N, C-alpha and C positions, 0 to 999 in steps of 0.2 A: 800419212807423212809425205808421201810422194806428191799427192795432190796439193798439199800446202806449199811444198817447194816449187811446184809448177806455177801456182798462183803468184807466189812471191817473185819468181823470175819474170812473169808477165808484167807485174806492176813495175818492176825495176826497168824493164825494157821500155815501157811507156814513158817513164820519167827520163830515161836516157835519150829517147827519141825527141822529147820536148826540149831538153837542154841543148841538143845538137842543132835542131832546126825550127824550134818553136812549134806552132800548130800546123805548119805546112805538112800535108800528107796525112793528117789525122782524119779519121772518120768522125762524124758528129758523136756517135755513141762512145768513141774512145775519149773524147773531150769530157763528156759527162762522167764516164768511168773514172777518169783521172781526178776530177773534182770530188767524186764520192769517196775515193780512197784517201783523200786528205783527212776526213773525219773517221774513216774506218780502215786504217792502213794495213790491217792483217786479214781483211776479207776480200773475197772475189766479188767485184761489183759489176761485172760485165752484163749479167742478166738484168739487173736492176736498171742499168744505164739504157739498155735497149728497150725495156718496158717504159721507161720515162719518155723516151723519144716517141714511142708508139702512142702513148697517151697524150702528150703535149705537142705532137706533130713535128716540131722543129727545135733546133738548139735554142733559139731565142725563146720559144715557148717554155722549154725546161727552165731556162734561167729566169724567166718571168714568174714561174709558178711559186706560190707561197710555200712555206715550210709545211703547213698542214696538208696542202695538196700533194706535195712530194711524199709525205709519210703515209698517204693512202696506198702507195705502191708497196707490195709485200717485200720486205727485206731492206727498206729504207726507213731508218729511224732518225731521231734527232742528231745523232752523232754523224751518220753518213750524209745527212743533208747539210752538215756544217760547211763543206767546201763550196756548195752552190750559194748558200746564204752569204758566205764570206766574199766570194767574187762579186756578188750582187752589191754588197755594201761598199766594197772597194770601188766598183764602177760608179756608184752614186757619189762617193766622195770625190772621185776624179772629175766627174761632170760638174759637181758643185764648184771645184777649184777652177775648172775651165771657164765657167760662166762668170766667176768672180774676177777673172783676169782680163776680161774683154767686155766691151759694151754689149748689153743684152739685145738691144733693139734690132740688131742685124739678124737675129734668128729666134723666132718664137719656138722653133723645134728644140732648141737647147733647154728651154724652160720645161717643155713637155718631157724630154728625156730625163731631166733631173728629178722631176716630181712624180713621174708616172708610177714607178714601183711603190712609192710611199702612199699613193692614193688609189691605185687600181682596184684594190680589194675592199675598199671601205663600203659599208652597207648604208651609210648615210652621206648626204652631201656635206662637204667640208669647204668652207670659204677661207682662202688665204689671201693675204696682202703682202706683196713684195715691195719693200721700200728701197728706193734708189737714190744715189747721190746725184749731184749735178752733172757728173760724167757718166751717168747711167750705169753705175756699178752697184751691186747689191749691198745694202746696209744690213737688212734684216728680213727674215721671212716669218710672218706672224699668222697664227690661226685666229680668225676673228669669230667664226660662227660654225656650228655644226647642226644640221637639220635641213628643213626645206628652205632653200635660198630664194629670197625675193626681197623687194624693197621694204617690206614691213619687218623683216628679220635682221637686216644688215643696218648697223648704225653708222651713218656717215660721220657723226661726231667722233666716235671711237677711232675711225680710220684717220680722220684729220688730226686728232690728238696724238696718235702714233707717229704720224708724219712730222708734226711739229717737234715732238720729243726727240726724234732721231735726225732732225734737220734734213728731211728727205723731200726734195722738190718734185719727185716723180714717183709714180705708182704703177704696179701691175697687179691685176686681180686674177686669181686662179680658183676654180672650184671644179668638182667632179660630178659626173652623172653616173650613179650606180647602175643605171640601166645599160650602160655601155655606149649609148648613142649621144655623141657630144653636140648634136644640133641644138641651138639655143631656143628656149621657150620664149613666149611673149614676156613672161616675168623676168627672164634673164636679160632680155633687151631693154625692158623698162628700167631695171636696176642699173644696168650699164649706162644708160642715158642719164639717169639721175646722178650717178657717181661722176660722170664726165662733167655735168653741170656744176656739181659741188666743187670739183677740182678747178674749174675755170674761175669760179667765184673766189676760191682760196688761193688762186695762182699756183696750183699744183697740176702737173702734167700727168694725165692718165695715158699711159703708153699702150696698154693692152688689157684685155680680159680674155683669159684662155679657159676653155672648158675641156676637161679631160674625160675621154671615154675609153672604150676597150681598144687599146693599141692605136688610137687616133685622137685627134683633138680639133677644136674649133677656135680660131683666133679672130676676135672682133677687129683687130687692127689689120690683119691680112685681108679680111673681107671688106675693108674700107668703112666699117661702121663707126669706129672711133672718130675718124675725120668727119663723117656725116653728122655725128652728134655735136661735135665742136662747131660746125657750121650752123646747126640748128640753134645752138645757144647764142651764137653771134647774131643771128637774125632776130631772135627773141629780144636780145638786148637793144638792137637797133630799133625794133618796133616799139619797145618800151620807152626809149629815149624820144622817139618821134611823138608818142602819145603824151609823154610828160610835157614836151614843148607845146603841143596843141592845147593841153589843159591850161598851161601857164598863159598862153596867148588869149584863150577864152576868158580867163579870170581878169586879165588886164583890160579886155574890151568891156566887160561888165562893169569893172571899177570905173573906167573912163566915162561910161554912160551915166553912171550915178553922179559923177562929178559935174 
């Protein structure tokens, strides 16, 4: 009984400390402990909080851990993991609202922060399209394909139809690498180039293609590749126009000779 009263008093002091000064002065394990007590208000969660930090290294590591990973720690069940999952979902909704309220293109990092927790533990590649308005605000986030992402598996027609349906003149592509390494493969580059070309033909702006890895990401726009592919398309179109003019001229010369 005395032990229960001691734990109860400890939990109360943690809450009072937070209400008085926020997280200032909190140890990381106390923050985790406070979150764990949200789902298990009558249990002492200090040992589980310290074990979670030991396993996941940092507070961010704990907050990024899946519910299944958290429950591998003895004493953490679905109820005690509730607080961590709750704060993670709240943060996700906050970030979603944040990027909805301002132009995306100023920060590829915000897209990564928004989608990372939803995509980090996926065992297969998932290809998403973010449809944007003319002010570069998000209209919709759509899952287009799950599996090995390449130019043969992604349908430009489906992407264009979604853009036309939502009246979206700009697009962002996002997919994950389950390996954790976000470096683009040759297939990733070929696919991105093809989608940029399709966008130019349909007068839709491809703003970026972001690959999500383990706590890091790769942005085609940040690396200058989106602009490079746009220039490639322009050069191809100019060469095509020149070739068409040359053939028309040759046809006229042949016709004039016959006359």
